[in-house]
ZAMARGU-4260 file (C-alpha; in steps of 0.2 Angstrom, whole numbers, plus 5000, padded with zeros to 4 digits):
<rodrens>
0) 5624/5427/5386 | 5611/5437/5377 | 5593/5439/5384 | 5579/5433/5372 | 5571/5447/5362
5) 5554/5444/5371 | 5562/5447/5388 | 5570/5463/5382 | 5554/5469/5375 | 5544/5465/5391
10) 5557/5473/5402 | 5557/5489/5391 | 5538/5489/5392 | 5538/5488/5411 | 5550/5502/5412
15) 5540/5513/5400 | 5524/5509/5410 | 5533/5514/5427 | 5538/5530/5419 | 5520/5534/5413
20) 5514/5530/5430 | 5526/5541/5438 | 5522/5555/5426 | 5503/5552/5429 | 5506/5553/5448
25) 5516/5569/5446 | 5502/5577/5436 | 5490/5573/5450 | 5502/5580/5463 | 5505/5596/5453
30) 5486/5599/5452 | 5484/5596/5470 | 5498/5608/5474 | 5490/5621/5463 | 5474/5619/5473
35) 5483/5622/5489 | 5492/5637/5483 | 5476/5646/5480 | 5476/5662/5490 | 5457/5659/5494
40) 5460/5642/5502 | 5474/5646/5514 | 5464/5656/5526 | 5451/5642/5526 | 5464/5629/5530
45) 5472/5640/5543 | 5455/5641/5552 | 5454/5622/5552 | 5472/5620/5558 | 5467/5632/5573
50) 5453/5621/5578 | 5463/5605/5577 | 5477/5613/5587 | 5463/5617/5600 | 5458/5599/5600
55) 5476/5594/5604 | 5477/5606/5618 | 5461/5599/5626 | 5468/5581/5623 | 5487/5582/5626
60) 5490/5563/5627 | 5484/5561/5608 | 5498/5558/5595 | 5488/5567/5582 | 5471/5575/5578
65) 5462/5579/5562 | 5447/5587/5553 | 5441/5585/5535 | 5442/5600/5523 | 5425/5601/5513
70) 5430/5599/5495 | 5419/5613/5489 | 5431/5625/5498 | 5444/5622/5484 | 5443/5635/5470
75) 5454/5625/5458 | 5448/5609/5451 | 5454/5594/5460 | 5460/5578/5450 | 5447/5565/5446
80) 5445/5552/5460 | 5449/5564/5475 | 5434/5561/5487 | 5440/5569/5503 | 5453/5581/5510
85) 5460/5582/5528 | 5470/5593/5540 | 5481/5582/5551 | 5492/5588/5565 | 5505/5576/5571
90) 5512/5580/5588 | 5530/5585/5592 | 5542/5571/5597 | 5530/5557/5590 | 5530/5541/5580
95) 5512/5540/5575 | 5514/5521/5572 | 5511/5510/5557 | 5494/5512/5548 | 5488/5509/5530
100) 5472/5512/5520 | 5465/5497/5511 | 5452/5508/5501 | 5461/5524/5497 | 5476/5531/5488
105) 5483/5545/5499 | 5492/5560/5493 | 5499/5571/5507 | 5508/5588/5508 | 5518/5595/5522
110) 5509/5611/5526 | 5518/5618/5541 | 5534/5611/5549 | 5544/5596/5544 | 5544/5578/5547
115) 5548/5560/5540 | 5533/5551/5533 | 5540/5534/5532 | 5533/5520/5521 | 5536/5501/5522
120) 5538/5489/5508 | 5545/5472/5510 | 5547/5474/5529 | 5559/5489/5528 | 5554/5507/5532
125) 5560/5520/5520 | 5562/5538/5525 | 5553/5552/5515 | 5558/5569/5523 | 5546/5582/5519
130) 5547/5601/5521 | 5534/5615/5520 | 5544/5627/5510 | 5534/5631/5495 | 5550/5635/5485
135) 5555/5617/5486 | 5550/5605/5472 | 5534/5595/5474 | 5544/5579/5478 | 5551/5587/5493
140) 5534/5593/5500 | 5522/5579/5494 | 5521/5560/5496 | 5510/5548/5487 | 5504/5532/5496
145) 5495/5519/5486 | 5482/5508/5495 | 5489/5494/5507 | 5506/5503/5509 | 5511/5504/5528
150) 5516/5522/5533 | 5520/5532/5549 | 5524/5549/5554 | 5540/5553/5563 | 5540/5571/5570
155) 5554/5580/5579 | 5552/5595/5591 | 5538/5604/5583 | 5520/5599/5578 | 5519/5595/5560
160) 5503/5600/5550 | 5499/5591/5534 | 5485/5591/5521 | 5480/5574/5514 | 5469/5570/5499
165) 5461/5553/5498 | 5451/5543/5485 | 5439/5537/5498 | 5425/5548/5504 | 5426/5556/5522
170) 5413/5543/5529 | 5422/5528/5520 | 5440/5531/5523 | 5447/5516/5533 | 5462/5515/5543
175) 5471/5499/5547 | 5483/5497/5562 | 5493/5481/5566 | 5486/5472/5582 | 5504/5468/5587
180) 5522/5469/5579 | 5523/5450/5577 | 5505/5446/5570 | 5498/5450/5553 | 5481/5454/5561
185) 5475/5472/5559 | 5462/5483/5568 | 5451/5493/5556 | 5442/5509/5560 | 5435/5524/5551
190) 5441/5542/5551 | 5423/5548/5550 | 5422/5566/5554 | 5434/5574/5566 | 5447/5566/5577
</rodrens>
C-alpha cells in the first residue's frame, strides 16, 4: 500500500527539520568549543577548577561541587542565548542522581577525565560516554541537553571535570530532582553562586 502524498511530504519535512536542528546545534557546540580552546581562557578555568577541588577536599561527602565562570572571561564570542557558564567536578565512583533544568538548555564539555553523562527519555537511560581528549570530535566530548530532559553523571575511578553552558543566568538556573523513584514530584533549587 502506498502512503498518501501528503503524509510523505510531512515526513520528509519533519526529517529535514530534524537535520536543520542538528546542524544548528552542531554550530552552537562548535562555537562553544572554540571559546574553550582559547589559550587565554584555559588558565582561568584551571584556577576555578583548583578552587572547586579544594571545596571537595573540605566536603568529602559531597558528590559534586561547582563554581560559575564569569562570561566576560571568554575572549571568543559566545553563541546568542548563553547566559551562564560553570565548572563542575563530579566525584570519582559517583552516580550524581537524576536532575533536569526546566528553564535552561545545557551544553556540557568534558574538560578533564572521562565519564558517562546519561540522559533519560521515555523512562530509559541512554549512555553518552564523553572524553576530554581535544583531538576527538565534538560529539565525543560534548553533550547537548534541552530543558526538562533528565540527566545524571556516572563517574568511574577519577574525579571528572566538566564545563557547562546554560541559557539561564547564574541566579536563575533551576535544578529539579525527583523526590522519590516512584513519584513524579520534584524538588526545585537554584545553583546560585558556588556549591
